[in-house]
C-alpha positions, -999 to +999 in steps of 0.1 A: +610-356+841+612-319+832+588-308+804+590-280+778+552-280+764+543-314+755+579-328+753+598-342+783+633-345+790+640-384+798+655-395+830+685-417+831+663-447+839+650-445+807+682-453+788+700-473+820+688-504+838+683-495+875+714-507+898+718-512+935+741-492+958+772-514+946+765-507+910+751-542+902+721-546+880+687-549+901+667-580+892+630-580+884+601-606+890+583-615+862+554-641+852+566-666+826+531-682+826+497-678+842+508-682+881+547-690+876+569-662+884+609-663+882+634-637+890+657-622+865+688-599+861+685-579+827+713-585+803+740-559+797+743-550+761+778-567+756+764-601+769+739-605+741+766-619+719+768-649+744+734-661+736+743-672+702+769-700+715+748-726+731+775-735+759+778-697+768+741-691+764+733-717+794+760-700+814+745-666+808+707-677+815+719-694+846+739-663+857+708-639+851+682-663+866+681-653+903+652-676+912+648-704+907+687-713+908+694-736+878+730-744+869+742-742+834+746-781+832+711-789+846+699-761+819+716-782+794+711-818+804+675-815+817+661-785+804+628-783+784+636-762+755+601-744+755+604-734+791+641-722+786+629-702+755+602-685+779+630-675+804+652-662+774+622-642+762+615-627+797+651-621+801+654-601+768+619-583+777+633-570+811+665-561+794+646-538+767+661-559+739+633-564+711+632-598+693+619-602+654 
């Protein structure tokens, strides 16, 4: 960042998620609870609305959960709601989306 006095000009990374050479969003490894990590791809702003519909929400979560790989059907049929909420909370966090 370039600075002018105490102010600094922001890098693009301040506003945009990191992408690979093909333009795909880069995944991040995050801890969902002590000793348990998952790998997630941040949500693009346009995908946020899909989380309001349960069926589409499971698809979105499954698509962005790189590891472990869990299908939308598995999430819906066998998922533990508290643990799925942790995935969603971390997904929103790595996406820079604040929840209130």
